C-alpha positions, 0 to 999 in steps of 0.5 A: 275437477278444476274445470268443473269448479271453474265452470261453476264459479262466477266471472269475478272469481276467474278474474281474482284467480287470474289476478292472483296468479299474475301477482305471484308471477310478478313476485317471482319474476326476479328469481325466474330471470336470475335463474334463466341468466345463470346459463349465460356464460358471457354476461356482458352479451346480455347487456349488449343484446339489451342495448341493441334492442333498445336502440331499435326501440328508440329508433322506432319511437323517434322515427314515428314521432318525426313523421308525426311532426313532433320534432325535426332532426334537421334542427339538431343534426348531430342529436338527430343522427344519434336518435335515428341511428338506432335502426342499426341495432339490427346490425348488432343483433346479426353480429351477436348471432354470428359470434355466439352461434359460430363459437362451437364450430370454430372451437371444433375447427381449431382443435381436434379435441373438441367434438363437432356440434350436432346439427340436429341439436343446433336446428332443434334449439334454433327452432324452439328459440325462434318459432314459438314467439314469432308464430304466436305474434304473427297469429295475433297480429294477423287476426287483430289488425291484418285479417286479409291474410286469412283470405285465399288471395293473400295465402301466397304472402302468408306462406312466405311469412310462415316459411321465413322468406318475408324479406324477399318480396315487396309484398311481404317486406316490412309488412304486418310487423316491420321487424319481421324481415330481420327474423327471416335473415336470422333464420336463413343464416341458421340454415346456412351456418352448419353447412358453411362450417362443414365446408370449412371443416372439409377444407381444413381437416388435413391442415396442421393446427397452426395454419387453421386460424389464419385460413379461417380468418381469410375465409371469413374475409372472402365471405365479407367480399362476397356479401359486398358484391351481392349487396352492390349488384343485388341492389342494382338489379332490384332497382332495375327490374328490366335489367339482367345478366347476359344469357340469363333471363330476368325470370331466372335472375329473379329466382336467384335474387329471391334466395341470395339478396331478397329486398335489402341483402342477406347481411352476411357481412354482419354475420361474418364479422361476428364469426371473425370475432368468435374466431379470434376469441376462441383462438386467443382463449383456447389455443394461445391464451398467453400468445401475441394475439391475446396480449394485443387484444387486451392491451388495445381493448380500450382503443378498439372500444373508442375506435368503434364509438368514433366510427359509429358516430361517423356512420350515424352522421352519414346515415342521417345525411342519406335519410334526410340530407342533413349534411350536404358536404357528404352528398358526394358519398351517397352513391357508396352508401348502399354498398358500404354502409352496412359494413361500416356499421358492422365494423364499428359495432364489431370493434366495440364488441371486441374491445368489450370482450377483452376490456377491463372489468369496469367496462364489462361491469356496465354491460353486466348490470343486473337490470340490463341483463334482464332486458337482454333476456326478454329482448326477443319479445320486446323486439317483436312487439314494440313496433305494433304497439307504438303504431297502435299508440300513434294511430288510435291514442295520439289523436286524442292528445291533439292540442298538447305541447309536442314534447308532452306528446313525445313523452307520452310515447315513452310512457306508453313504452313503460306501461305497455310495451315493456310489461307485454315483453316480459309476459311474452317471455314468461308465457311463450318463450320460456316454456319452449326454452326449458323444453329445449334444455330438457330435450338436449340435456346431456348431449355433447357438441359444446365449446368449453374454454375460459372467458378472458379475465373473467374466469367463467366457462364459455359454452355454446349454451349462451342464450340467443 
């Protein structure tokens, strides 16, 4: 009946119906967003996620305008270091993933009273969280701007995008859409995490409870060491395609590099730092809520926050010097950058995150601001769509602005973000992400495997249901 009515209606009625539906959707948008945020039991993390996404967006706007010669970071090196350090918002995303996704596992590792999380539930939730928005955007971007990937000669590259290995070959790394490679890193971590947790469980299950916390921390420290070694040697062999290990053919080494390093590493040091914070958080809240660790973290939370900001500023300066050579006095440290920089940024963000989790209510209230949490809710869609739209503006719209003041053109980029990028991100969340998130909630309702405990000084229940 509905299809017959629509078929007999003139086109303007279709448009009016669509506009009415859109207006009703926008009218109900605050109610929908607030209802979706109710399941997130650590509100500050929504704000942190929003800032991580905004940092990447700011970086891509500034990196694009820098290459369009609208501004020069060398004229104002300190400002330039802050404007271009936003690319490391990806590091913060990885830390958040390690923290949130390890919470149910570390709860079960530290306490025998907690049920072991269901692997089926974990993988189903992750798939419904990541796949829909990614595959929809991949289909649209290929169809509109990269149709060559539908040709048989590019099916090998397309298969890597479909299977989330686009970070592992130069033909697919940062192709189609720059941020895609990070989704490959995320998905591979999702596949690995339950196996890592199960291995840790086999090692720890016969140990008394009071010994498990330090051994989990030691295990995660070893993961960080492993990640640094892989980053150092992986980077060496990627940049020296004819080199190989003794008795190992280069073809075999290439297969190993494909899975353990890719083109820029698997960022296990970031995930491990997030998992380490989750371990301390869980131990302090669930096992020893009045213990020395909890008291120390609360007492020194602001110091950890300040230390993280100072370290982040230092890393931003080092980052700018590596990219554009702004600070020659740091040139002697350039050989160490590729190996240690990711760990440095992870430690900076990790220190800030720890200080925030255990910090005073005033600090947490900033990151729990309603509108910032809304951005955090749609950050995945915003992350996926912002760069293609910024690139479209740069290629197709900016040429029409030739002759205008360069700062006016720079402002037009941000106007484009406000009127195009942000609305599309909200629409993508409502039309693509949200239905599948609700499907995951319905399919997984009533199951066990969560971690429940009190968030420090918040009086809120922490479960594994916090949205990622």
